N, C-alpha and C positions, 0 to 999 in steps of 0.2 A: 286470107291468112299467109302470113309470111314467116316461115321457119328460120329465124336468124342463127347465129352459130356463136358458141362461147368457147374458149380455150380451157382445157383442164390444167390448172396451174401454170407454172413458168415452163416446164419441161414436158407437159402433156400434148395431146393431139387437139385438133379443132373439132369440135363436136356440135351437133344440133343443140338448139337451146332448150330443147325437151328430150330425156332419154326415153326408152321404152324397159321399164321391168317387167321381166317375163315370168317370175315366179309364179303367179297365180294361174298360169296356164298349165301347171303340173302339180301344185301342191297347196295344201293349209288353207284352201278358200272353197272347199268343196270341189264338185266335177265341173271339169272344164272341157269344151267340144275341140277335139284336136284340128278338125278342118277348119273350123273358125279361128282357132289360136293362129293357125299358120297363115289363114288369109288376113289376119290382123297384123300381123309380123309384115306380111307383103304391103298392106295398105299405109303402114307406118313408114316403110322404106320410101314408097311412092310419094308420100308427103313430105319427104326429106328428112325423117328421122334418121340419124346415122348410129347412135348410141344403143347397143341391145344389152340389157343387163341380165346376167344368170348366176347361178351357183351350181357347183358341181353335185351338190347334195339335194337340189330341189327335185324331187320326186326321184332321188337316187340314180341320177343321171337322165332322167326322162326330160327334163328341161333343155339340156344341151342337146340332145338328140333332137327334140323339137326345133330348136333354132338351127342345128345343122340341116335338117330337112327344108326348113324355111329359106335358108341360105341358098341351098341347091337348086330349088325350084323358082327363085327369084331371077328377074331379068339380068343379065350380067351386070350391067350398069348399076343397077341398084344393090347387087350383092357385093361390088367391089367398093361402094360406099360405106358399107356397113363395118363398125367397130365393135369389138367384143369386151366386154367388162365381165370378168369372172371372179367369183368369191370361192375359195376352198378351205379346206381343213376341218369342216364338221364332221364329226363321226357318229354314224347311226348302225342301229342294228337290222336286221331283216324284218322285224316288227315296227321299224319306222322310229323306235326309241332313240333318243340323243343321248349321246355318251360322251360328250367332250370335245376337245379341240387338239389337233395335232400340227403344230407348225415346225417340227423338227426338218432341217434341210433335206433328208433322204425322203421324207413324206411329201415335202413341196414339190421336188422333182417328180415323184409318183403321181402325185394329184395332176399336174401339169400335163403329163404324158397321156393320161385318161382323158382329160378335157380336150386336148388337141385333136385325139382321135374321134370323140364324140361329135364335136362341133364340125370336124371336116375341114380344119384349117391348118395353116403352118405356123400360125403364131397368134398370141392372144394381145389384145391390145392394152387393156389394164388387168393385172392380175393381182389379188390381195387375199389374205388370210380374212376369212369371216368374222372370226372374234379372236382376240388374243389367247394365245395358249400360255396359261400362268407358269407352265414348267419349261417355257423354252423362252429364252431373251428375244425381244423383238429384232435385236440386232441380227441374231442367228437366221431368223426367218425371212427378213428383208434382205439380208446378205444372200441368201439361197435364190431368192427371186432376181437379185442384181445379176447373179451367175447365168440365170435364164436369159435375161436381157442381152448380156455379152454373147450368148450363143444363139440370139435370134428367135427364140420361142416366145418371147415376150417382149412387147415393146415399151411399156410402162409400169411403174410399180404403184399401186395403190393401198390404202388402209381402210378398215372399215370397224365403225363402232369403238373406237379407242380413244383415250384421254389425253389431255394436253402434254403431259410429261412422256408418254408413250410417243406422241406425234413427234416430239422433238428429238428424242433419241433415234426413231426411225429414220428422220430427215438428216441426222448427223452421220447416218450408214450409207444412205444411197439417195439420190434424187427421188423424191415422192411427188406424183403428179396430182393425187386427188384422195380425199377422205370420203368414203360413203358412210351417211350416217342419217338418223331418221330427223326430220325437220320439217315442220309445217305450223300451220296456225295454233295447234294445240300441243305442239312438241317442240318447245323452244328452248330447251335446255342448253344447247351448244352455244347460244348467245352470251353466255357468263363467262366462260373461258376458252373453249374449244374454238370457236369462230374466230375470237383474235388471233389465236397461236396459229391456225392455219393461214390467215392474211398476212400475219408477219412473216411466215415463212414461204409464202408464194404458193400454197397448196389451195386448190380448189375444192369445192363440196359437190358431190352428187347426191341430191337429197331424196331419201325413199321415204314413204308413208306420209307423202304431201297432202292426202285425203285421208290419213288415218285409218287407212283399210277399210275406205267406204264410209267411216263414220261421218266425216264432215262433207261427203259428196253430195248432199241432199236427196239421196236416194235410200236411205237407211231410215228403217221404222222401228219404234220400240216393240213391236209385236212380230217382228221378222223371226221365223224359226231356222235356226243355224244347225247344220249337221253336226255330229259329235267329232268329225275330223276337221272341222273348221276352225281354224285358229282363234276366232273371234268367240267361239263358244265358251272359250276359257280365258279370254283376254279381260282384264279389270275394268278397262273402259266400257266393255259392252255388257257389263253386269248391273242389273237391278237399277238401284237409285242413281249408280255413276253412269249409266246409259241414259236415263231419264234427264238427268242433270246436263249431260253433254249434248243432247238432242236440243235443248233450249238454248244453247250456243249456236246450234246450227240454224235455228229459227231466227236468230238475232242476225245472223249473217245473210239469211235469205232476204230479209228485207233490203239489206244494201244491194243484194245482187239483183233484185228485182227493179229496184230505182235505176240500175245501170242496163237492165234489158238483158242480163246475162244468166247463167246458170250458177247454183252454188259451188259446183265442182269448178267451174271456170274463174270464179274470183279468189277462190282459196289458191288454185295452183298460179294464178296472177299475182297473188301476194306473194308467194316464195320467188317467182321470177323477179319482183321488183326489189328483192332484198340484196340484190348484187349481182354483177355480170360474172362473178366468180362462183355462183352456185346454178347448178343445173339440174332442175327437178326430174325425178323419173316418174313416169304416169305408169300406173299398174293396170292398164286397160287389158281386158280379156276378150272384147269383142270390137268390130269394127264400129258399132255405135257408140260405146263409150270411148274410144279413141278418137271419133271425130269431136266429140263434146270437150275432150281434154284438149285436142289441138287449137279449139276455139278460143284458149285462154289466152293464145298469142296475140289475139286481137284486142283483147281488154286493156285499156290504158287507165292506170290508176293515178289519180293526181294525190297531191298533198292532203286534201279535204278527205278523199276516200280511203286514205291510209289511217288517217287519224279516227274515221268512222268505223273502220274495221277493228283497229285496235281496241275501241271502247266495246264493241260487240263481242270480241274474243280477245280478253286482255292475257297477256302472258301468265302462266301457270293457272289458267281458268279452267283446265281440265281436270276431272274428277277421275281418278284411278290411275295406276301406273301403266305405262305403255306395253309392258309384258308381266308376265307374272313372275312371282318371287324367285322360283329357281332360274329362269332366264335372265332376269335381272342381274342376278349374281354373276353372270359371266360377262357381263358389259363393263369392259375397262372405261367406257365413256362416263358411265355413272358413279365412277368411284372419285 
């Protein structure tokens, strides 16, 4: 396994070709084991993964504290290579209920101060608002992050789940390194307008949901029971006929994976890697076992024939169901 590197845009840092998305270690996918989570972060760093992605609202700060502990207890050489990508702005109550987003400059500075403390670092490598605040112009939010860059608290500015017009406005305000957005075999909406826009502007993509929250990992079954606090228990793609249809796509993909002697997850990740050097997939592994499987995607070589076969097995727009429930979709500037 060779962990190559890619650059986040024309202004961003050099990072590993796969990043580790840490959200599932704290929230939204049922219980996670803290000891195993930290061991998984350590194993990722040891394998050469440099990009650790989190959000200050993942477990209401729990995820940042977890990453902070993992970094403190990692060997110095591995700790020094780690780059943090942080999303901010989501508002939640003590009961966990979501109540909007706050992109005001004062809030940006406040969120950053708490993240720096929880992570135990003196700067954040890539900082971005999780969703567009409809009440605050993106220029104001990005301008506030730019001020943090000037002061050394942030290294690079990112965006998350925004559309082409917002991307252009943000890029006209300050250099944007990266757009984080869902992208995978069954989530390909960015190909129509967003991907051409970021490529025109020299902005990279960190792709989350490359396995569609485990749906196309090859490990999810129709009879799996999900806890009430598991995001997938309410996700349209995991419901009833939608789930059954989507799992037929997985079985089609499995045939191709078996012919190449790899797992379904590995071929799905390899497909995203093959879409361009400007795309860095985030793998949401919560255990060392799943991490090792995902890293194996780096050794999967897809030729033109493989890509044609994968496209035939899982065509664009083939998935049944939206990627979020209606209330969450309403907050996605990227879908407008």
